[in-house]
Residue frames relative to the residue before (quaternion, step in Angstrom):
aa qw qx qy qz dx dy dz
M 1.0000 0.0000 0.0000 0.0000 0.00 0.00 0.00
R 0.4021 -0.7118 0.5172 0.2533 3.57 -0.95 0.92
P 0.5893 -0.5688 0.4199 0.3910 3.57 -1.10 0.58
A 0.6215 -0.5915 0.3647 0.3618 3.60 -1.04 0.78
I 0.6471 0.5330 -0.3377 0.4279 3.59 0.98 -0.78
T 0.6294 0.5264 -0.3379 0.4611 3.59 1.09 -0.65
V 0.6393 0.5178 -0.3173 0.4717 3.56 0.97 -0.86
M 0.6676 0.5016 -0.3113 0.4537 3.60 0.88 -0.94
A 0.6291 0.5343 -0.3408 0.4501 3.62 0.97 -0.76
A 0.6486 0.5124 -0.3241 0.4601 3.59 1.00 -0.82
V 0.6463 0.5241 -0.3215 0.4519 3.58 0.98 -0.85
V 0.6474 0.5198 -0.3190 0.4571 3.57 0.93 -0.92
T 0.6392 0.5381 -0.3244 0.4434 3.56 0.96 -0.88
L 0.6453 0.5111 -0.3157 0.4718 3.60 1.00 -0.84
L 0.6703 0.5223 -0.2994 0.4339 3.57 0.87 -0.91
L 0.6898 0.4740 -0.2714 0.4752 3.56 1.07 -0.72
N 0.3733 -0.7613 0.4580 0.2670 3.56 1.35 -0.03
T 0.5510 0.5593 -0.4315 0.4443 3.60 1.01 0.82
T 0.1751 0.8491 -0.4853 0.1134 3.52 1.15 0.66
P 0.3254 -0.7210 0.5675 0.2285 3.60 -0.72 0.95
A 0.7044 -0.5100 0.2801 0.4065 3.56 -1.15 0.68
L 0.7158 0.4724 -0.2815 0.4303 3.61 0.78 -0.92
A 0.5925 0.5873 -0.3710 0.4078 3.63 1.21 -0.23
Y 0.5353 0.6019 -0.4273 0.4107 3.63 1.18 -0.27
P 0.4434 -0.6564 0.5228 0.3149 3.59 -1.03 0.67
P 0.5215 -0.5993 0.4844 0.3663 3.58 -1.18 0.45
P 0.6388 -0.4788 0.3997 0.4505 3.59 -1.21 0.17
G 0.5671 -0.5898 0.4517 0.3557 3.55 -1.18 0.55
Q 0.6699 -0.5174 0.3597 0.3926 3.56 -1.25 0.39
V 0.1091 0.7412 -0.6593 0.0630 3.52 -1.01 0.95
A 0.0981 -0.7916 0.6025 0.0282 3.56 -1.23 0.52
G 0.6731 0.4873 -0.3649 0.4199 3.53 -1.33 0.24
D 0.7633 -0.3140 0.2632 0.4995 3.57 -1.06 -0.75
T 0.1341 0.8304 -0.5186 0.1532 3.59 -0.07 1.30
V 0.4229 0.6663 -0.4913 0.3684 3.60 1.20 0.52
V 0.1971 0.8035 -0.5173 0.2188 3.58 -0.05 1.33
H 0.1505 -0.7431 0.6406 0.1216 3.50 -1.38 0.22
D 0.8482 0.0407 -0.0672 0.5238 3.60 -0.91 0.94
P 0.1257 0.8526 -0.5011 0.0784 3.63 0.75 0.95
T 0.0330 -0.7442 0.6645 0.0586 3.51 -1.33 0.50
M 0.0677 -0.8333 0.5480 -0.0276 3.60 -0.80 0.95
I 0.0051 -0.7719 0.6357 -0.0026 3.53 -1.21 0.63
R 0.3990 -0.6849 0.5591 0.2431 3.54 -1.27 0.57
T 0.0874 -0.7972 0.5973 0.0065 3.58 -0.80 1.04
P 0.6875 -0.4568 0.3281 0.4593 3.64 -1.17 0.05
F 0.7196 0.4084 -0.2677 0.4937 3.64 1.09 -0.48
G 0.7261 -0.3635 0.2396 0.5321 3.61 1.24 0.18
Y 0.6813 -0.4652 0.3705 0.4268 3.51 -1.34 -0.24
V 0.0567 -0.7629 0.6412 0.0608 3.53 -1.16 0.62
L 0.1183 -0.7926 0.5979 0.0179 3.54 -0.93 1.00
Y 0.1122 -0.7777 0.6167 0.0480 3.54 -0.99 0.95
S 0.0107 -0.8131 0.5816 -0.0240 3.57 -1.13 0.62
T 0.7056 -0.4316 0.3716 0.4217 3.52 -1.39 0.15
H 0.7220 0.4132 -0.3652 0.4179 3.55 -1.34 0.58
G 0.7753 0.2592 -0.2553 0.5162 3.50 -1.28 0.54
H 0.6356 -0.4293 0.3907 0.5091 3.53 -0.95 -0.94
L 0.6680 -0.4250 0.1844 0.5824 3.50 1.15 1.02
E 0.2716 -0.8177 0.4937 0.1177 3.50 0.09 1.42
A 0.1888 -0.7876 0.5816 0.0758 3.54 -1.06 0.83
R 0.0105 -0.7543 0.6563 0.0149 3.51 -1.21 0.70
T 0.1736 -0.7851 0.5859 0.1008 3.57 -1.07 0.72
S 0.0473 -0.7868 0.6154 0.0052 3.53 -1.25 0.52
A 0.4116 -0.7126 0.5152 0.2397 3.55 -0.97 0.83
D 0.8143 0.2698 -0.0911 0.5058 3.54 1.10 -0.78
G 0.5133 -0.6512 0.4213 0.3674 3.60 1.24 -0.01
V 0.6490 0.4906 -0.3080 0.4932 3.58 1.29 0.27
T 0.7867 0.2225 -0.1011 0.5669 3.57 0.80 -1.05
F 0.1223 -0.8299 0.5444 0.0030 3.56 -0.58 1.21
T 0.1493 -0.7763 0.6105 0.0495 3.54 -1.09 0.89
R 0.4886 -0.6519 0.4991 0.2952 3.55 -0.96 0.93
A 0.0218 -0.8356 0.5456 -0.0595 3.57 -0.80 1.05
G 0.7340 -0.4108 0.2338 0.4877 3.56 0.81 0.96
D 0.5573 -0.5813 0.4725 0.3581 3.54 -1.21 -0.63
A 0.6519 -0.4838 0.3924 0.4324 3.57 -1.29 0.16
F 0.7851 0.2157 -0.0934 0.5731 3.51 0.98 -1.01
D 0.3760 -0.6863 0.5681 0.2546 3.56 -1.02 0.76
T 0.7827 0.1089 -0.0382 0.6116 3.60 1.07 -0.79
P 0.4338 -0.7196 0.4660 0.2773 3.60 -0.76 0.93
P 0.5253 -0.6121 0.4780 0.3477 3.61 -1.00 0.70
A 0.6033 -0.6177 0.3695 0.3434 3.60 -0.99 0.81
W 0.6447 0.5566 -0.3405 0.3982 3.62 0.99 -0.67
W 0.5048 0.6637 -0.4315 0.3443 3.60 1.15 -0.40
S 0.6475 0.5675 -0.3239 0.3922 3.60 0.96 -0.87
T 0.5612 0.6009 -0.3820 0.4219 3.61 1.24 -0.37
Y 0.7870 0.3352 -0.1471 0.4966 3.52 1.09 -0.72
S 0.7943 0.0954 -0.0713 0.5958 3.60 1.21 -0.25
A 0.4135 -0.7136 0.5125 0.2390 3.56 -0.71 1.10
E 0.6980 0.4585 -0.2608 0.4843 3.57 1.13 -0.61
N 0.3606 -0.7314 0.4941 0.3016 3.62 1.28 -0.06
G 0.3773 0.7757 -0.4294 0.2676 3.56 1.02 0.79
P 0.1630 -0.8023 0.5672 0.0892 3.62 -0.26 1.19
W 0.2371 -0.7871 0.5637 0.0801 3.54 -1.16 0.75
A 0.9136 0.1144 0.0140 0.3900 3.43 -1.55 0.19
P 0.0320 0.8324 -0.5515 0.0442 3.60 0.54 1.12
D 0.1598 -0.7506 0.6349 0.0894 3.54 -1.33 0.46
I 0.0945 -0.8291 0.5509 0.0134 3.59 -0.43 1.21
S 0.0755 0.7791 -0.6186 0.0680 3.55 -1.07 0.79
H 0.2860 -0.7321 0.5894 0.1865 3.56 -1.31 0.23
E 0.1395 0.7861 -0.5805 0.1599 3.54 -0.56 1.23
R 0.8641 0.0706 -0.0582 0.4950 3.56 -1.09 0.79
G 0.7341 -0.4755 0.2346 0.4243 3.54 0.94 0.93
K 0.7416 0.3143 -0.2308 0.5458 3.58 1.20 0.28
Y 0.4613 -0.6539 0.5253 0.2892 3.52 -1.30 0.43
L 0.1399 -0.7741 0.6145 0.0601 3.52 -1.07 0.84
M 0.0201 -0.7807 0.6238 0.0321 3.56 -1.09 0.67
Y 0.1379 -0.7482 0.6472 0.0486 3.48 -0.79 1.16
Y 0.0542 0.7918 -0.6019 0.0890 3.59 -1.01 0.79
A 0.3705 -0.7286 0.5328 0.2193 3.59 -1.27 0.27
V 0.1408 -0.7376 0.6503 0.1153 3.51 -1.26 0.50
S 0.2408 0.7624 -0.5596 0.2182 3.58 -0.66 1.11
S 0.3381 -0.6719 0.5830 0.3071 3.55 -1.27 -0.45
F 0.6360 -0.5847 0.3435 0.3684 3.55 -1.06 0.77
G 0.8299 0.2184 -0.1739 0.4831 3.57 -0.91 0.98
S 0.6850 0.4512 -0.2830 0.4972 3.59 1.26 0.13
N 0.2454 -0.7541 0.5804 0.1850 3.57 -1.14 0.57
H 0.3752 0.6046 -0.5600 0.4244 3.55 1.09 0.83
S 0.2653 0.7909 -0.4571 0.3086 3.49 0.34 1.37
A 0.0812 -0.7885 0.6068 0.0592 3.56 -1.25 0.43
I 0.2989 -0.7137 0.6093 0.1734 3.53 -1.21 0.69
G 0.1297 -0.8018 0.5814 0.0475 3.54 -0.81 1.05
L 0.2734 -0.7314 0.6012 0.1697 3.52 -1.38 0.28
A 0.0123 -0.7568 0.6533 0.0188 3.54 -1.10 0.80
T 0.1593 -0.7810 0.5963 0.0956 3.58 -1.16 0.56
S 0.0707 -0.7817 0.6197 0.0008 3.54 -1.28 0.55
R 0.4393 -0.6737 0.5197 0.2883 3.59 -1.12 0.56
T 0.7863 0.3330 -0.1515 0.4979 3.60 1.14 -0.59
G 0.3925 -0.7159 0.4812 0.3192 3.59 1.12 -0.63
R 0.4994 0.6844 -0.4152 0.3314 3.58 1.29 -0.08
P 0.6117 -0.5368 0.4301 0.3907 3.58 -1.19 0.48
G 0.7996 0.2815 -0.2173 0.4839 3.54 -1.00 0.86
S 0.6606 0.5404 -0.3090 0.4196 3.60 1.25 -0.18
W 0.5215 0.7009 -0.3695 0.3165 3.56 1.32 -0.10
T 0.2119 -0.7596 0.6054 0.1076 3.56 -1.09 0.83
D 0.4351 -0.7059 0.5033 0.2431 3.57 -0.82 1.05
R 0.1290 -0.7891 0.5970 0.0654 3.56 -0.96 0.94
G 0.6384 -0.5886 0.3102 0.3871 3.58 1.24 0.31
I 0.7147 -0.4507 0.3511 0.4035 3.49 -1.43 -0.19
V 0.2891 -0.7519 0.5735 0.1488 3.55 -0.98 0.96
Y 0.7797 -0.1097 0.1360 0.6013 3.55 0.96 -0.97
A 0.0558 -0.8018 0.5948 0.0135 3.58 -1.02 0.76
T 0.1651 -0.7444 0.6347 0.1258 3.52 -1.32 0.48
E 0.2522 -0.7703 0.5733 0.1200 3.52 -1.29 0.54
L 0.6743 -0.4624 0.3766 0.4355 3.55 -1.26 0.32
G 0.7540 0.3543 -0.2794 0.4774 3.56 -0.93 0.91
M 0.5896 0.5419 -0.3801 0.4629 3.58 1.21 -0.27
D 0.4895 -0.7088 0.4353 0.2619 3.60 -1.14 0.53
H 0.7368 0.2845 -0.2433 0.5630 3.63 1.20 0.37
N 0.3648 -0.7522 0.5327 0.1316 3.55 -1.32 0.35
A 0.3234 -0.7735 0.5241 0.1501 3.56 -0.76 1.14
I 0.4306 0.6416 -0.5365 0.3393 3.55 0.22 1.33
D 0.8068 0.3293 -0.2101 0.4433 3.56 -1.37 0.02
P 0.1373 0.8420 -0.5126 0.0969 3.63 0.72 1.01
N 0.0351 -0.7786 0.6260 0.0245 3.54 -1.30 0.48
L 0.3007 -0.7611 0.5517 0.1611 3.58 -0.84 1.00
L 0.0331 -0.7540 0.6557 0.0210 3.52 -1.11 0.84
V 0.1192 -0.7269 0.6712 0.0830 3.55 -1.03 0.90
D 0.2667 -0.8144 0.4926 0.1516 3.55 -0.36 1.20
R 0.7170 -0.4804 0.2977 0.4080 3.57 -1.29 0.22
E 0.6485 0.4720 -0.3193 0.5047 3.59 1.25 -0.17
G 0.5781 -0.6238 0.3606 0.3829 3.58 1.26 0.06
R 0.4784 0.6501 -0.4440 0.3889 3.58 1.27 0.17
W 0.3181 -0.7414 0.5668 0.1669 3.56 -1.14 0.77
W 0.0409 -0.7877 0.6142 -0.0246 3.54 -1.04 0.94
L 0.1589 -0.7614 0.6173 0.1180 3.53 -1.20 0.56
S 0.1261 -0.7635 0.6300 0.0661 3.57 -0.68 1.08
F 0.0686 0.7949 -0.5959 0.0916 3.58 -1.10 0.65
G 0.5042 0.7177 -0.4365 0.2003 3.52 -1.28 -0.08
S 0.0671 -0.7679 0.6356 -0.0417 3.42 -1.41 0.54
Y 0.8356 -0.0535 0.0433 0.5450 3.57 -0.89 0.90
W 0.6895 0.4834 -0.2726 0.4654 3.71 -0.83 -0.79
T 0.7393 -0.4138 0.1988 0.4927 3.62 0.82 1.01
G 0.6667 -0.6096 0.2887 0.3170 3.57 1.08 0.63
V 0.8072 -0.3462 0.2642 0.3985 3.48 -1.35 -0.62
R 0.1082 -0.7941 0.5980 0.0120 3.55 -0.91 1.02
M 0.1747 -0.7768 0.5967 0.0999 3.58 -1.32 0.18
I 0.0524 -0.7590 0.6468 0.0544 3.54 -1.17 0.70
R 0.4615 -0.6531 0.5176 0.3041 3.55 -1.26 0.32
L 0.2449 -0.7697 0.5769 0.1212 3.57 -1.09 0.79
D 0.4504 -0.6336 0.5567 0.2929 3.51 -1.40 0.36
P 0.3984 -0.7444 0.4707 0.2562 3.67 -0.49 1.06
R 0.5905 0.5856 -0.3799 0.4051 3.61 1.12 -0.47
T 0.8083 0.2689 -0.1057 0.5130 3.57 1.01 -0.83
G 0.3790 -0.7033 0.5013 0.3323 3.58 1.14 -0.67
L 0.6000 0.5612 -0.3528 0.4478 3.58 1.29 0.04
R 0.7294 -0.4245 0.2731 0.4618 3.62 -1.23 0.10
H 0.5389 -0.6354 0.4630 0.3026 3.52 -1.08 0.87
E 0.4476 -0.7336 0.4458 0.2504 3.60 -0.74 1.01
K 0.7420 0.4113 -0.2207 0.4812 3.59 1.07 -0.67
D 0.7339 0.3235 -0.2103 0.5590 3.59 0.93 -0.84
R 0.0012 0.8250 -0.5615 0.0636 3.57 -0.22 1.30
T 0.3296 0.7664 -0.4947 0.2436 3.58 1.20 0.37
L 0.2229 -0.7398 0.6209 0.1319 3.56 -1.06 0.83
Y 0.1841 -0.8191 0.5395 0.0640 3.55 -0.25 1.30
H 0.2521 -0.7535 0.5916 0.1364 3.56 -1.18 0.62
L 0.1643 -0.8526 0.4947 0.0367 3.60 -0.47 1.22
A 0.8203 -0.0528 0.0955 0.5614 3.59 0.91 -0.88
T 0.1582 0.7554 -0.6300 0.0865 3.52 -1.13 0.72
R 0.3666 -0.7013 0.5559 0.2542 3.58 -1.28 -0.22
P 0.5078 -0.6516 0.4545 0.3333 3.61 -1.12 0.46
D 0.7091 0.4457 -0.2498 0.4860 3.60 1.22 -0.30
A 0.4645 -0.6531 0.5266 0.2836 3.57 -0.97 0.91
P 0.6048 -0.1557 -0.7781 -0.0680 1.63 -2.12 1.37
Y 0.5760 -0.6254 0.3845 0.3594 3.65 1.00 0.73
A 0.1372 0.8694 -0.4604 0.1157 3.51 1.05 0.96
V 0.3679 0.6488 -0.5782 0.3306 3.54 0.14 1.39
E 0.1743 0.7943 -0.5618 0.1517 3.59 -0.81 0.97
A 0.7831 0.3956 -0.2490 0.4102 3.54 -1.43 -0.22
P 0.0947 0.8261 -0.5514 0.0679 3.63 0.67 0.99
D 0.0277 0.7379 -0.6741 -0.0181 3.51 -1.32 0.50
I 0.0868 -0.8245 0.5591 -0.0035 3.59 -0.62 1.13
V 0.0181 -0.7775 0.6286 -0.0107 3.54 -0.97 0.96
E 0.3435 -0.7206 0.5650 0.2087 3.55 -1.22 0.57
R 0.1563 0.7735 -0.6020 0.1221 3.55 -0.96 0.88
G 0.8843 0.0171 -0.0127 0.4663 3.55 -1.00 0.90
G 0.7391 -0.4185 0.2347 0.4728 3.58 1.00 0.77
Y 0.6884 0.4101 -0.2709 0.5334 3.59 1.30 0.01
Y 0.2847 -0.6769 0.6423 0.2198 3.51 -1.41 0.37
Y 0.1806 -0.7954 0.5752 0.0627 3.54 -0.81 1.07
L 0.1875 -0.7781 0.5962 0.0626 3.54 -0.78 1.15
F 0.1073 -0.7610 0.6390 0.0308 3.57 -0.64 1.20
A 0.0432 0.8073 -0.5847 0.0671 3.59 -0.87 0.93
S 0.3872 -0.6930 0.5562 0.2458 3.53 -1.27 0.47
Y 0.1755 -0.7953 0.5782 0.0481 3.53 -0.94 1.01
D 0.8131 0.2970 -0.2209 0.4493 3.55 -1.28 0.55
R 0.7925 -0.4223 0.2381 0.3700 3.54 -1.34 -0.23
C 0.1755 -0.7744 0.6031 0.0759 3.54 -0.88 1.07
C 0.8454 0.3575 -0.1405 0.3711 3.43 -1.51 -0.10
A 0.5925 0.5644 -0.3718 0.4384 3.57 1.09 0.65
G 0.5580 -0.6298 0.3860 0.3781 3.56 1.14 0.65
L 0.8430 -0.1415 0.1241 0.5039 3.55 -0.93 -0.95
D 0.6206 0.5129 -0.3456 0.4819 3.59 1.29 -0.09
S 0.4380 0.7023 -0.4557 0.3277 3.59 1.27 0.02
T 0.1639 -0.7862 0.5904 0.0804 3.55 -1.09 0.82
Y 0.2260 0.8038 -0.5126 0.2003 3.57 1.26 0.43
K 0.0928 0.7490 -0.6537 0.0555 3.53 -1.22 0.68
I 0.3825 -0.7259 0.5344 0.2027 3.56 -1.22 0.53
K 0.0514 -0.7744 0.6306 0.0070 3.54 -0.94 0.99
V 0.1680 -0.7811 0.5951 0.0869 3.55 -1.29 0.43
G 0.0146 -0.7610 0.6482 0.0231 3.53 -1.18 0.69
R 0.2161 -0.7907 0.5555 0.1398 3.58 -1.18 0.19
S 0.1083 -0.7671 0.6320 0.0189 3.51 -1.36 0.53
T 0.4739 -0.6452 0.5095 0.3155 3.57 -1.25 0.36
S 0.7191 0.3457 -0.2132 0.5638 3.58 1.33 -0.13
P 0.5226 -0.6413 0.4373 0.3527 3.65 -0.96 0.69
T 0.7071 0.4508 -0.2653 0.4757 3.61 1.12 -0.52
G 0.6203 -0.5784 0.3257 0.4179 3.56 1.30 0.23
P 0.5396 0.0320 -0.7793 -0.3170 1.48 -2.49 -0.36
Y 0.3505 -0.7261 0.5661 0.1717 3.55 -1.16 0.81
T 0.0365 -0.7999 0.5990 -0.0061 3.56 -0.97 0.91
G 0.4957 -0.6301 0.5049 0.3199 3.56 -1.23 0.42
R 0.7511 -0.4050 0.2846 0.4368 3.50 -1.32 0.04
D 0.6905 0.4678 -0.2604 0.4863 3.57 1.17 -0.63
G 0.5825 -0.6150 0.3488 0.4011 3.56 1.33 0.03
Q 0.5069 0.6556 -0.4309 0.3570 3.58 1.23 -0.11
P 0.4479 -0.7167 0.4558 0.2792 3.63 -0.73 0.96
M 0.4967 -0.6422 0.4975 0.3054 3.53 -1.13 0.66
M 0.5703 0.5769 -0.3830 0.4420 3.59 1.25 -0.23
T 0.7438 0.3163 -0.2242 0.5445 3.60 1.23 -0.16
G 0.7305 -0.4477 0.2271 0.4630 3.56 1.12 0.68
G 0.4852 0.6951 -0.4220 0.3215 3.57 1.25 0.00
G 0.3132 0.7141 -0.5892 0.2118 3.51 -1.39 0.01
T 0.4040 -0.7196 0.5208 0.2183 3.54 -1.05 0.82
L 0.4688 -0.6935 0.4753 0.2709 3.58 -0.78 1.03
L 0.1678 -0.8043 0.5665 0.0635 3.56 -0.79 1.05
L 0.7909 -0.1125 0.1238 0.5886 3.59 0.96 -0.90
E 0.0317 0.7802 -0.6222 0.0550 3.54 -1.02 0.91
T 0.7514 -0.3513 0.2825 0.4819 3.56 -1.33 -0.10
H 0.1283 0.7564 -0.6337 0.0992 3.55 -0.99 0.93
G 0.8362 -0.0066 -0.0324 0.5474 3.55 -0.70 1.07
R 0.8295 -0.1726 0.1609 0.5061 3.56 -0.91 -0.96
F 0.6327 0.5593 -0.3200 0.4295 3.59 1.25 -0.35
V 0.0460 -0.8633 0.5002 -0.0492 3.54 0.13 1.37
G 0.8876 0.0838 -0.0435 0.4508 3.55 -1.12 0.78
P 0.1343 0.8132 -0.5614 0.0745 3.65 0.70 0.86
G 0.3183 0.7418 -0.5474 0.2208 3.56 -1.02 0.84
G 0.6368 0.5227 -0.4009 0.4006 3.55 -1.24 -0.35
Q 0.2820 0.8560 -0.3921 0.1846 3.49 1.33 0.57
S 0.0447 -0.7198 0.6855 0.1001 3.44 -1.48 0.21
V 0.3143 -0.7253 0.5785 0.2014 3.58 -1.25 0.40
M 0.1304 -0.7988 0.5868 0.0236 3.54 -0.72 1.17
R 0.2383 -0.7389 0.6134 0.1449 3.56 -0.89 0.95
D 0.0451 0.8124 -0.5673 0.1272 3.52 -0.61 1.23
R 0.8392 -0.1858 0.0818 0.5045 3.56 -0.49 1.27
G 0.7785 -0.3825 0.1722 0.4669 3.51 0.80 1.11
R 0.6688 0.4489 -0.3036 0.5090 3.59 1.28 0.05
D 0.2998 -0.7057 0.6018 0.2235 3.57 -1.25 0.41
V 0.0981 -0.8005 0.5912 0.0040 3.55 -0.82 1.07
L 0.2966 -0.7295 0.5922 0.1706 3.55 -0.89 0.99
V 0.1154 -0.7820 0.6126 -0.0015 3.55 -0.72 1.23
Y 0.1721 0.8035 -0.5386 0.1865 3.61 -0.56 1.12
H 0.3402 -0.6861 0.5694 0.2987 3.56 -1.30 -0.08
Y 0.0739 -0.7413 0.6628 0.0753 3.54 -1.33 0.37
Y 0.4209 -0.6654 0.5521 0.2744 3.53 -1.37 0.20
D 0.3696 -0.7820 0.4746 0.1635 3.53 -0.63 1.24
G 0.3321 -0.7778 0.5081 0.1627 3.57 -0.46 1.24
D 0.6745 0.4584 -0.2971 0.4967 3.62 1.24 -0.29
D 0.7369 0.3363 -0.2022 0.5504 3.56 1.33 0.04
G 0.6851 -0.5429 0.2893 0.3902 3.57 0.90 0.93
G 0.6579 -0.5309 0.3162 0.4305 3.58 1.12 0.41
T 0.2876 0.7639 -0.5209 0.2499 3.62 1.19 0.45
P 0.4042 -0.7064 0.5178 0.2638 3.62 -0.90 0.87
K 0.0091 -0.8244 0.5634 -0.0523 3.56 -0.79 1.01
L 0.6029 -0.5838 0.4326 0.3295 3.52 -1.31 0.48
G 0.0744 -0.7740 0.6278 0.0351 3.51 -1.01 0.92
L 0.0248 -0.7780 0.6278 -0.0035 3.57 -0.98 0.91
N 0.1151 0.7700 -0.6232 0.0742 3.57 -0.86 0.94
R 0.4517 -0.6465 0.5308 0.3103 3.55 -1.11 0.66
L 0.3098 -0.7082 0.6006 0.2047 3.54 -1.15 0.71
A 0.1315 -0.7481 0.6464 0.0720 3.55 -0.91 1.00
W 0.2914 -0.7660 0.5572 0.1336 3.54 -1.18 0.65
D 0.4074 -0.7154 0.5170 0.2345 3.55 -0.84 1.05
A 0.6979 -0.4813 0.3375 0.4091 3.54 -1.33 0.28
D 0.7229 0.4059 -0.2537 0.4982 3.58 1.11 -0.60
G 0.6665 -0.5936 0.2723 0.3595 3.55 1.23 0.50
W 0.5732 0.5827 -0.3985 0.4161 3.62 1.17 0.34
P 0.4111 -0.7379 0.4812 0.2343 3.60 -0.92 0.83
H 0.0227 0.7519 -0.6564 -0.0575 3.53 -1.35 0.35
V 0.5229 -0.6310 0.4584 0.3440 3.61 -1.13 0.53
S 0.0572 -0.7888 0.6119 0.0114 3.55 -1.09 0.71
């Protein structure tokens, strides 16, 4: 056991948001098949299921949330429309949730470095691999537009309204309203909201995930460079707002529309470029689900899980 004064010093450092790299906790224990990118996870009656980028949305299952087994893909056969947006039929960055008695998964189809992209929706009664039914395109972007339809995340706000945040580079994170009856874009509210960006090109903010807690909406986002192995500079920041559509600000009050946001997790030790995150609520706890690049394994992308703790003033930190 560490002396109490050492523990207290570490806590104070976290609260001041000046955490040195070595003060971050390592990812929690995981085992089995944990080579993943852009993970999303949910607990179901048959155990945990995790989906990620690659394949037809790679699937892994776990009885305990620790040991994961590869379990096929979400789709056995790719929907025909995927080929319009990706020659490789490669879906990205799934987001799984359970609403109104069914599982929903939003995901993106694109090619690296392009905003000729589309977000799709699939539904399932069980959430199991191979059980998903395609519901088509929710939102798409084309070359020449100033935003990018990738990295989707569903939010159901405290008033029961449905929102989809998404985006990458090309001016950052956007949001649209959805129709709860279909899970598709709302027919009447066609507003395209802007939640986060940066003043510096290439406006490297992406992978939003929004959760509601204590009267606030918290926007978690990945900043800087992904997908470059040990050269990745990905990091996770968070801001909050009293409205799902913003404005979101960091702990210091700086708006996320001008590059603000409170640093939550960055490279520390062998754990390089954490990001592509989602937040899973599991039996009263919040768990940060993300990938990182393993400095002890040649930069292989791996699953990271950390519990989110919440400070007295309502800000999260990894524990």
